[in-house]
C-alpha positions in Angstrom: 61.4 70.5 160.1 60.1 73.6 159.0 60.0 74.6 155.4 63.4 76.7 155.6 65.1 73.5 156.5 64.0 71.8 153.0 66.2 71.3 150.3 63.5 71.9 147.3 66.3 70.3 145.0 65.7 67.0 146.8 62.2 66.5 146.8 61.0 63.8 144.6 57.0 62.7 145.2 57.3 59.6 143.0 60.4 58.4 144.7 59.0 59.0 148.4 55.8 57.3 147.3 57.8 54.3 146.2 59.4 54.1 149.5 56.2 54.5 151.2 54.7 51.9 149.3 57.6 49.5 150.5 56.5 50.0 154.3 52.9 49.5 153.3 53.8 46.1 151.2 56.8 45.1 153.8 54.3 45.0 156.9 51.5 43.5 155.3 49.2 46.5 154.5 48.5 45.3 151.2 46.6 42.5 152.5 43.8 45.1 153.3 42.7 43.4 156.6 45.9 43.6 158.8 46.5 47.2 159.2 44.1 48.9 161.6 43.6 51.8 159.8 43.7 50.3 156.3 40.7 50.1 154.9 38.7 50.5 157.7 38.3 54.3 156.6 38.2 55.9 153.3 40.3 58.6 153.7 43.6 56.6 154.9 44.8 56.8 151.1 47.5 54.5 151.1 48.7 52.7 147.7 46.4 55.8 146.0 48.5 57.1 143.4 46.2 59.8 142.5 46.0 61.4 146.1 49.2 63.2 147.5 51.3 61.0 150.0 51.0 64.2 152.4 47.2 63.1 152.6 47.9 59.2 153.8 47.1 58.3 157.2 50.5 58.8 159.5 52.6 60.8 156.8 52.8 64.6 157.7 54.5 67.0 155.3 55.4 70.8 155.9 52.3 72.1 154.1 52.0 75.8 152.8 55.4 77.6 153.3 55.6 81.1 152.7 58.3 81.9 150.0 59.4 85.6 151.3 61.5 85.8 147.3 58.0 85.5 145.9 55.6 86.6 148.7 53.6 83.9 148.5 52.6 80.4 150.0 53.7 77.5 148.5 52.9 73.3 149.0 56.0 71.6 149.7 55.2 67.8 149.3 58.1 65.9 151.0 57.5 63.3 153.9 58.5 64.7 156.9 56.8 62.5 159.5 55.5 59.0 159.6 53.4 58.1 162.3 52.3 54.5 162.2 51.8 53.8 165.6 49.3 51.1 167.0 48.9 50.3 163.5 49.0 46.3 163.5 52.2 46.5 161.1 53.7 42.9 160.7 56.9 41.6 159.3 60.2 43.4 158.7 60.5 47.2 158.4 62.3 47.8 154.6 65.0 49.9 155.7 67.3 49.4 152.9 63.7 51.1 150.6 63.1 53.8 153.1 66.0 55.4 155.2 69.0 55.1 153.2 70.0 56.6 150.3 68.1 60.2 150.8 65.1 58.4 149.5 63.1 60.3 152.1 65.5 63.3 152.2 63.2 65.1 155.0 62.0 62.4 157.4 62.7 63.9 160.8 60.4 61.2 162.7 59.6 57.9 162.4 57.1 56.4 165.0 56.3 52.7 165.0 55.7 51.9 168.7 53.1 49.7 169.6 53.4 47.0 166.9 53.8 44.4 168.5 54.4 41.7 165.5 56.8 44.2 163.8 61.0 43.4 163.5 63.0 46.6 162.8 66.7 45.9 161.9 68.9 48.9 161.6 71.9 46.7 159.4 71.3 47.2 155.5 71.1 44.1 153.5 74.2 42.3 152.9 76.1 43.4 149.9 73.9 46.9 149.7 75.2 50.1 148.6 72.7 51.8 151.1 74.3 54.9 153.4 72.8 56.7 156.0 74.8 60.1 155.2 71.7 61.7 154.0 69.9 60.8 157.0 67.9 64.1 159.2 65.9 61.8 161.2 65.6 63.4 164.7 63.2 61.2 166.6 62.9 57.3 166.6 60.4 55.4 168.3 60.0 52.1 168.0 59.0 50.9 171.9 56.7 48.3 171.9 57.6 46.1 168.7 58.9 42.4 168.3 62.2 43.1 168.3 64.8 45.8 167.3 68.1 44.2 165.9 71.4 45.5 165.0 72.0 48.6 167.3 75.6 48.7 166.6 74.3 50.4 163.4 72.6 53.3 165.1 75.8 55.7 165.1 75.1 56.2 161.4 72.5 58.7 162.8 74.8 60.1 165.0 74.8 63.8 163.8 70.8 64.2 163.8 69.4 61.8 166.4 67.8 63.6 169.4 65.4 61.2 171.0 65.7 57.4 170.7 62.5 55.3 172.6 63.1 51.8 172.7 60.8 50.8 175.2 60.0 47.2 175.7 61.3 46.3 172.2 63.9 43.4 172.9 66.4 45.4 171.6 69.8 43.7 171.0 73.3 44.6 168.5 74.1 42.3 165.8 75.9 39.9 167.7 73.2 39.3 169.8 74.4 40.0 173.4 72.1 41.6 175.8 74.8 44.5 177.1 73.8 47.6 176.2 74.9 48.5 172.6 78.0 51.2 172.6 76.5 52.5 169.4 74.5 54.2 171.1 76.6 55.9 172.9 77.8 57.7 169.7 74.7 59.6 169.3 76.0 62.7 171.1 72.9 65.0 170.3 70.6 62.8 172.1 68.4 64.4 174.5 66.0 61.6 175.3 66.8 57.9 175.7 64.5 55.3 176.8 65.7 51.8 177.1 63.2 50.1 179.7 62.3 46.9 179.8 64.7 45.0 177.4 66.7 42.6 179.8 69.4 44.6 179.4 72.3 43.1 181.3 75.7 44.1 182.9 77.0 47.4 184.1 76.0 51.0 182.6 78.6 51.3 180.5 81.2 54.5 181.3 81.2 55.8 177.6 77.4 56.7 178.6 79.0 59.9 179.4 79.5 61.2 176.0 75.9 61.7 176.0 76.4 64.9 177.5 73.3 66.7 176.2 70.8 64.0 177.5 67.8 65.0 179.4 65.6 62.6 179.7 67.0 58.8 180.9 65.2 55.4 181.3 66.2 52.3 182.2 64.2 50.6 183.9 63.2 47.4 184.4 66.3 45.7 183.2 68.8 43.3 184.6 71.6 45.9 184.9 74.2 45.4 187.7 77.3 47.2 188.9 78.0 50.6 189.6 75.7 53.5 189.3 77.5 56.3 189.7 78.5 56.5 186.4 75.3 58.4 185.7 77.0 61.5 187.4 78.5 62.7 183.9 74.7 63.5 182.7 74.3 66.8 184.4 71.9 68.1 182.1 69.5 65.3 183.1 65.6 66.4 183.6 64.0 63.0 184.4 65.6 59.4 185.3 64.4 56.5 185.8 66.7 53.3 187.0 64.2 51.6 188.5 64.0 47.6 188.7 67.4 46.8 188.2 69.9 45.0 190.3 72.7 47.5 190.6 75.5 47.1 194.0 78.0 49.4 195.4 77.1 52.6 197.4 75.2 55.3 195.6 77.2 58.3 196.2 75.0 61.9 195.8 77.5 64.2 195.4 79.2 62.8 192.5 75.4 61.6 190.9 72.2 63.2 191.3 74.1 66.1 193.2 75.6 67.5 190.1 72.3 67.8 188.2 70.9 71.1 189.1 67.9 70.6 186.4 66.8 67.4 187.8 62.7 67.4 188.4 62.0 63.6 188.4 63.5 61.1 189.6 62.3 56.9 190.3 65.0 54.7 191.5 62.7 52.7 193.3 63.6 48.7 193.5 67.2 49.2 192.0 69.3 47.4 194.8 70.7 50.5 195.5 72.5 51.2 198.9 74.3 54.4 200.4 73.3 57.7 202.6 69.6 58.6 202.4 70.2 61.9 199.8 69.1 65.1 201.1 68.4 66.6 198.0 69.3 70.0 199.1 71.3 70.4 195.7 68.4 69.9 193.5 65.9 73.3 193.8 63.6 72.0 190.9 62.8 68.5 192.3 59.3 67.4 192.1 59.0 63.9 191.7 61.7 61.3 193.9 61.5 57.4 194.4 63.5 55.5 195.9 60.8 52.9 197.4 62.4 49.0 197.9 66.4 50.0 198.5 68.7 50.0 201.1 69.2 53.5 201.7 70.1 54.1 205.6 71.1 56.7 207.7 68.7 59.2 209.5 66.1 62.0 207.5 68.5 65.1 207.2 67.7 68.2 208.8 68.5 70.0 205.3 66.0 67.9 203.1 64.7 69.4 200.2 66.1 72.5 201.6 66.0 74.5 198.4 63.1 73.4 196.7 59.6 75.4 196.2 57.0 73.4 198.3 53.7 74.4 196.4 55.7 72.9 192.9 57.0 69.6 195.1 54.7 66.8 194.5 56.0 63.7 196.4 58.5 61.8 198.0 58.9 58.2 198.3 61.2 56.7 200.4 59.3 53.3 202.1 60.8 50.2 202.8 64.5 50.9 203.2 66.8 51.1 206.3 65.9 54.9 207.5 66.4 55.2 211.5 66.1 58.1 213.7 63.1 60.8 214.4 62.3 63.2 211.3 63.1 66.6 212.1 60.7 69.3 212.0 62.5 71.5 209.9 60.8 74.6 208.4 60.9 72.7 205.0 59.8 68.9 206.5 56.8 71.1 207.9 55.5 72.3 205.0 56.2 68.9 203.0 55.4 66.8 205.3 52.0 65.4 203.9 53.9 64.6 200.8 57.0 62.4 202.2 56.1 58.9 202.7 58.4 56.9 204.8 56.6 53.6 205.7 58.4 50.2 206.6 61.6 51.9 207.9 63.2 52.3 211.4 61.5 55.6 212.5 61.9 56.3 216.1 60.1 59.4 216.7 58.0 62.6 215.1 58.1 65.8 216.9 54.2 66.9 217.8 55.0 69.7 215.3 54.8 67.8 212.0 51.4 66.3 213.3 47.6 66.9 212.6 47.1 67.2 216.1 49.8 66.7 219.0 48.2 63.2 220.0 48.1 62.0 216.8 50.6 61.9 214.0 49.1 58.5 212.5 48.6 59.9 209.6 52.2 60.4 209.1 53.1 57.4 210.3 51.2 54.9 212.3 52.7 55.0 216.1 54.7 51.6 217.6 52.2 49.5 218.9 50.3 50.0 216.1 50.7 48.9 212.2 48.5 49.7 208.5 48.6 48.2 205.4 50.1 51.2 203.8 52.0 52.4 207.6 49.7 55.1 207.9 46.0 56.4 208.9 44.4 57.3 205.3 43.0 56.1 201.9 40.4 54.2 204.4 43.1 52.5 206.2 43.4 52.8 210.3 46.6 51.9 212.1 45.7 48.5 214.1 46.9 47.7 217.2 49.7 45.3 217.1 51.8 45.1 220.0 55.0 43.7 218.2 56.0 46.3 215.8 58.3 48.8 217.4 58.7 51.4 214.9 56.5 54.4 213.3 55.2 53.1 210.2 54.9 49.3 210.4 52.9 47.6 207.5 52.9 44.2 209.2 52.0 42.6 212.3 53.3 39.5 213.7 50.8 36.5 214.9 50.3 37.6 218.5 48.8 34.5 220.4 46.3 36.4 222.8 43.0 36.9 223.4 43.7 40.5 222.7 45.5 40.0 219.4 43.8 41.8 216.6 41.5 40.1 214.2 43.9 40.5 211.4 46.7 38.1 212.5 49.3 38.9 209.8 49.3 41.9 206.9 52.2 42.6 204.9 52.7 45.6 202.4 55.3 45.6 199.6 55.1 49.2 198.3 54.0 48.7 194.6 56.2 49.8 191.3 54.4 51.4 189.0 53.1 48.8 186.0 53.7 51.0 183.3 56.9 52.4 182.0 58.4 55.8 181.9 57.9 58.1 181.2 54.0 57.4 181.3 54.5 56.7 185.1 51.9 58.1 186.9 52.1 59.0 190.7 48.1 58.8 191.8 46.2 61.5 193.6 47.6 62.9 197.1 45.1 62.8 199.6 45.3 65.0 202.4 46.5 63.8 205.7 43.7 63.9 207.8 42.7 60.8 210.5 40.2 58.3 209.5 37.4 59.6 211.7 34.6 60.2 209.2 32.0 58.2 208.9 32.4 56.7 205.5 36.2 56.7 204.2 36.7 57.4 201.0 36.0 54.4 198.5 39.1 52.6 197.5 40.2 49.4 195.2 39.7 45.9 196.8 43.4 45.5 196.8 44.1 48.2 199.3 41.4 46.8 201.8 42.4 46.5 205.3 41.2 43.0 204.7 43.3 42.5 201.4 45.2 39.0 201.2 48.8 39.2 202.3 50.2 40.1 199.3 48.4 43.1 199.0 50.3 46.0 197.3 50.0 49.9 197.1 51.4 53.2 196.5 50.1 56.2 198.3 47.4 58.2 196.2 49.4 61.7 194.5 48.9 64.6 192.6 50.5 65.2 189.2 52.2 68.5 188.6 51.1 70.9 186.5 55.0 70.7 184.6 54.5 66.9 184.8 51.4 67.0 182.7 52.4 69.5 180.4 55.8 67.9 179.5 53.8 64.5 178.9 51.6 66.4 176.6 54.7 67.4 175.1 55.7 64.0 174.8 52.7 62.5 173.6 51.9 65.0 171.1 55.5 65.2 169.3 56.4 68.3 170.8 59.6 68.4 168.8 57.6 68.8 165.5 55.4 71.6 166.6 55.7 74.8 164.5 55.9 76.8 167.9 57.2 75.3 171.0 59.2 78.4 172.9 60.9 77.0 176.5 58.7 74.1 176.2 60.2 71.4 178.7 62.7 73.7 179.8 63.4 75.0 183.3 61.6 78.3 182.4 57.9 78.9 184.3 55.1 76.9 182.8 54.1 80.0 182.6 56.1 81.4 179.9 55.7 78.2 177.7 54.1 78.8 174.3 50.4 79.2 174.4 50.1 78.3 178.4 48.4 81.1 180.5 48.6 80.8 184.7 46.6 81.8 187.1 48.0 85.5 188.8 50.8 84.8 190.8 50.8 80.7 190.7 51.9 78.2 188.5 48.7 76.5 188.1 47.8 76.5 184.3 44.5 78.4 183.5 44.8 78.2 179.7 46.2 76.1 177.0 46.3 77.5 173.0 48.3 75.4 170.9 45.8 75.4 167.9 47.1 74.8 164.3 50.3 74.2 166.0 51.3 70.5 164.5 50.5 68.2 167.2 50.5 64.4 166.3 49.3 61.9 168.5 47.1 61.3 171.6 46.2 63.8 174.1 46.8 62.1 177.7 44.1 62.0 179.8 46.2 63.5 182.4 45.3 66.9 180.8 42.2 66.8 182.4 44.0 66.9 185.9 45.3 70.5 185.7 43.1 71.6 188.6 42.8 75.4 187.7 42.3 74.4 183.8 39.3 76.8 182.2 40.3 76.6 178.5 41.9 74.2 176.3 42.2 75.2 172.6 43.8 72.7 170.4 41.7 72.9 166.8 43.3 71.9 163.7 45.6 69.3 164.8 45.8 65.9 163.8 45.6 64.3 167.6 43.4 61.5 169.1 41.3 62.6 172.2 38.8 61.0 174.6 37.0 62.4 177.6 38.1 59.6 180.4 38.7 61.8 183.1 37.6 65.2 182.1 35.5 65.3 185.0 38.6 66.1 186.9 38.8 69.3 185.1 36.4 70.8 187.5 37.0 74.5 186.1 36.9 73.8 182.5 34.8 75.9 180.9 35.8 76.1 177.1 37.2 73.3 174.8 37.9 74.4 171.3 38.5 70.9 169.4 38.0 71.9 165.7 39.4 70.1 163.3 41.1 67.7 165.0 39.4 64.1 163.3 37.5 63.5 166.8 34.8 60.5 166.1 33.0 60.4 169.5 32.0 62.8 172.1 31.5 59.6 174.8 32.6 60.8 178.1 31.7 64.5 177.5 29.0 64.6 179.9 31.5 64.6 182.7 32.4 68.1 182.0 30.3 69.5 184.6 31.2 73.0 184.1 31.7 73.6 180.0 30.2 76.4 178.6 31.7 76.4 175.3 32.2 73.3 173.7 33.4 73.7 169.2 33.9 70.4 167.5 33.4 71.5 164.0 34.5 69.8 160.7 35.3 66.4 162.7 33.8 62.7 162.0 31.2 63.0 164.7 28.2 60.9 163.7 25.9 60.6 166.9 25.1 62.9 170.0 25.0 60.9 172.8 22.6 61.7 175.7 25.0 62.5 177.8 25.2 65.9 176.3 21.9 66.8 178.5 24.3 66.4 181.2 25.8 69.8 180.6 23.6 72.3 182.2 26.2 75.0 182.2 27.0 74.6 178.4 25.5 77.7 176.9 26.9 77.4 173.1 27.6 73.9 171.0 29.0 74.0 167.7 29.1 70.9 165.7 29.2 71.8 162.1 30.6 70.5 158.8 30.4 66.5 160.8 28.7 63.1 159.6 25.8 63.5 162.7 22.9 61.7 160.8 19.7 61.4 163.0 16.4 63.0 163.2 15.9 66.1 164.6 13.5 65.1 167.2 16.2 62.9 168.7 18.6 65.9 168.7 20.1 66.0 172.4 20.2 69.4 173.6 21.4 71.0 176.7 18.6 73.0 178.9 20.0 76.1 179.3 21.8 76.1 175.7 21.8 79.6 174.2 23.6 78.7 170.9 23.3 75.4 168.8 25.6 75.2 165.3 25.0 72.1 163.4 25.2 72.9 160.1 26.5 70.6 157.3 25.4 67.4 158.6 22.7 65.1 157.8 19.8 66.1 160.5 16.7 65.0 158.8 12.9 65.0 159.6 10.3 68.0 160.4 11.1 71.3 162.2 8.0 71.4 164.1 9.6 68.3 165.7 12.5 70.8 166.8 12.1 71.6 170.5 15.0 73.9 171.3 14.7 75.0 175.3 13.9 78.8 175.9 17.3 80.3 176.2 18.2 79.6 172.9 19.3 82.3 170.8 21.5 81.2 168.1 20.7 78.4 165.8 22.0 77.0 162.8 20.8 73.9 160.8 21.8 74.6 157.5 22.8 72.2 155.0 20.9 69.2 156.4 17.7 67.5 155.1 14.9 69.2 157.0 11.5 69.3 155.2 8.3 70.8 155.7 7.0 74.4 156.5 8.6 76.4 159.2 6.5 76.1 162.2 5.1 79.3 163.9 6.3 78.4 167.6 9.7 78.0 166.3 11.7 79.7 169.3 8.4 80.4 171.0 10.0 80.3 174.6 13.3 82.8 173.6 12.2 86.5 175.0 11.3 88.8 171.9 14.1 91.4 173.3 16.5 89.2 172.6 19.4 89.7 169.9 18.5 86.2 167.8 20.4 84.1 164.8 18.7 81.7 162.8 19.9 79.9 160.0 17.9 77.3 157.9 19.3 77.6 154.9 20.0 75.1 152.2 17.3 72.2 153.1 14.0 71.6 151.6 12.0 73.4 154.0 8.6 74.7 152.2 5.6 77.1 152.7 5.3 80.5 153.8 7.8 82.4 156.4 5.5 82.1 159.8 4.3 85.6 161.1 4.9 84.9 164.0 8.5 85.4 164.0 7.9 89.5 164.0 7.7 89.2 167.5 11.7 89.8 167.2 13.1 93.3 166.7 16.4 91.8 166.0 16.8 89.0 164.2 19.4 87.7 161.8 17.4 85.6 159.4 18.8 82.9 156.6 16.2 80.7 154.8 17.9 81.2 151.0 18.3 77.6 149.1 14.8 76.2 150.1 11.3 76.0 148.5 10.1 79.0 150.3 7.0 79.9 148.3 6.0 83.7 150.2 6.0 85.6 153.2 3.9 87.7 155.3 4.5 91.4 155.1 4.5 92.6 158.3 7.8 90.9 158.5 9.3 93.4 156.0 8.7 96.1 158.4 11.0 95.1 160.8 14.2 97.3 160.1 16.6 96.2 162.4 16.5 92.4 160.8 19.9 91.3 159.2 22.0 94.1 160.6 19.3 96.7 159.0 19.3 95.8 155.9 15.5 95.2 155.7 14.9 99.1 156.4 16.7 99.6 153.4 15.6 96.8 150.9 12.6 95.8 152.5 11.4 92.0 151.8 14.5 91.5 149.7 17.0 92.2 152.2 14.9 88.8 153.9 14.7 86.6 150.7 15.2 87.8 147.0 11.7 87.2 145.4 10.7 84.9 143.0 12.4 85.3 140.0 15.5 87.1 141.2 18.8 85.8 142.9 22.0 86.8 144.5 24.8 84.7 146.1 23.7 85.6 149.5 20.1 84.6 148.8 18.9 88.3 149.8 19.6 91.5 149.2 22.8 93.1 151.4 24.6 96.2 151.5 26.6 95.6 148.1 24.5 93.0 146.8 21.3 93.4 145.3 18.7 90.7 144.2 19.1 90.2 140.5 16.6 89.4 138.2 16.7 86.4 135.9 15.9 85.8 132.2 12.9 83.6 133.1 11.4 83.9 136.2 11.4 80.5 136.4 14.7 79.8 136.5 13.9 81.3 140.4 10.9 79.7 141.0 11.3 80.1 145.1 12.1 82.9 147.4 16.1 83.1 148.3 17.5 81.7 144.9 21.1 81.9 145.1 21.4 81.3 141.2 19.4 81.9 138.0 19.4 77.9 137.3 19.9 78.3 133.5 23.0 80.1 133.6 24.8 76.8 134.3 22.7 74.0 132.3 25.9 74.3 130.4 28.3 73.6 133.0 27.6 70.1 134.7 27.7 70.6 138.6 27.7 74.2 138.6 24.4 75.0 140.6 25.3 72.1 143.1 28.5 73.5 143.6 27.1 77.3 144.2 24.7 75.6 146.7 27.8 74.2 148.4 29.5 77.6 148.3 26.6 79.1 149.9 26.2 77.0 152.4 29.9 77.7 153.4 29.4 81.0 153.1 26.2 81.1 155.5 27.9 78.8 158.4 31.2 80.8 158.4 28.7 84.2 159.0 27.3 82.2 161.8 30.4 80.7 163.1 32.4 83.8 163.2 29.4 85.6 164.5 29.7 82.6 167.4 33.0 82.8 168.0 33.1 86.2 168.7 30.2 86.9 170.5 30.8 83.8 173.3 34.7 83.5 173.4 
């Protein structure tokens, strides 16, 4: 919800705080040891009336909004989003005190998923005067909670609700029956509906046709029966999952999927479906198809996927059906044959033009007289002799009582169903169909090995499409609430989506720039499977990020994740191509030893975190050029600091360093380099070492320490500090004793000013004359903080612009 949609007359922070406290108390946050995020961290703030509700954990407000009438920014303190997912909420959600009668008048998103002990009842209390008429809810996620009751009241949100996610929530109507509640079909603005894994029974009601705006539908893992062709009315569908149900009747492609021209992902696996194998010629945007474990019959048509872009197609899974005949050798099938999986059918022929070599088609399907647990020669499996098999792609071999029988007397293969519920279903990486002739086959899970037991099941390894991965990012980080989301999840080229840059002439994502865009949620690790990704810029968003799988991003060079709440860099060592890492203004407390693995890293900015360590224990990559660690709690003597010879930018300001500045500081750095050193706001003593004079061009910050002198040779370095030394001499390095300036040195329009008493500035580089602030408690400290921020900003700005 953006500022223009906020009715300021309805804002009442006290009432909204009261509603939030009802949530807190009713779901056992008040006990202090139940909610995951209360009070384990000091900044969750729930129950603290002295802190704005906009700063409570999981609560989002519009923030600063530009007022065109007054030409100023103003802050709107009204709740637009509540995200308490995975937070150990228990008890019953207090609907009567939150979602009714305009108590939270601008709440557009409610996300409570993954709270297994939480009950949500849509029915107002008996005798209450509750009304939903003022609700503006657009997004509700109650997946993976204990139970969702009284769904027959959901129609109250029919004017606004666009996304309803109720996966694995034991959802039911007030009567408790397990048919899909008809009230859901009154939500005619719905674009996303997830009802998977709820044990729904009966058939899909014909009223589903009223959801004409639906783009994403998941009804998987239920007990649905009857005719499935009613979904043909949903012509705008892009993503459909009906897997693991018990439908019956003949599936008619031209009356269903053939009407969905925008469809790009389809999962009908293990759904009990029958009918002629579709050709998908009317689905030009289709990327993923899974029809495993059904009763589709007929042969593979010549027009199979004839209208798609083969480069964008991920895979088609058709194993364990009743498909017969020879695979056609159309031009399209030739271009995608390595992405089609037809094992465990009745295939009688494969044209040589489809094969890796004319006499070896085993990488497509094992030939008759052979078998493998996955029906082909791939993934470490070879096609073993088996005289009893008569079709291509056999996955089992009956025992043959002969001295020449294979050592494996019987193995079976049942294509597996993904254990995760949609939309998080993730196809695996696609391996090329090369014969297994290498001396060392690729490593595979034990359950896929040829010696696996008869219950072994597997699914071919897959490659995720860039569109699939970006869509998952949108879903995981509440894309419907982003400030900018132009073209996201539309059928426009993903290269046109806001913040996305592609390699020239391709749909391969090269750069993602979504900084300060109101992302909330967990960044999916699949993002690192974008094979051409070079830059990821997601700073200034409230997100969760871990680096699992970052090693898959082989080309990732720039990672900008400042101000995201990041608490750990564990796993970052696998980002072998990384050159720039910026994670300022976060909650990092330690630096993992694996940073030393980043041999390509040139710039690392971790200022303003909570890093507490000895300077002698700092982990510094061997080729690093810029290290920014200002505003942390790094302690020790500077002579224990041993940067690599490539280092030319250092920011250690605002830490707890003490002792003299060593004469050998940056001794390995070539003197011809432009060098920048910020040691301000520490407890350094002694004099500035004359050895620094070997650098012709140096930006040097040492204010707010206990420096007592400097060698006059340093004052002859005319190119130091942007040429200010040529103009102001020694004052341009540090103000002398008895003098001060806000920068601790003389600059173009900021000279060192004499204090009333020399004792007010007893050291070089003072930023204040101390006695001026004796009557104002804390002002001296305040100026020190301001000075640190200024110095950090100068270095940080130079860093970002010099190395981006």
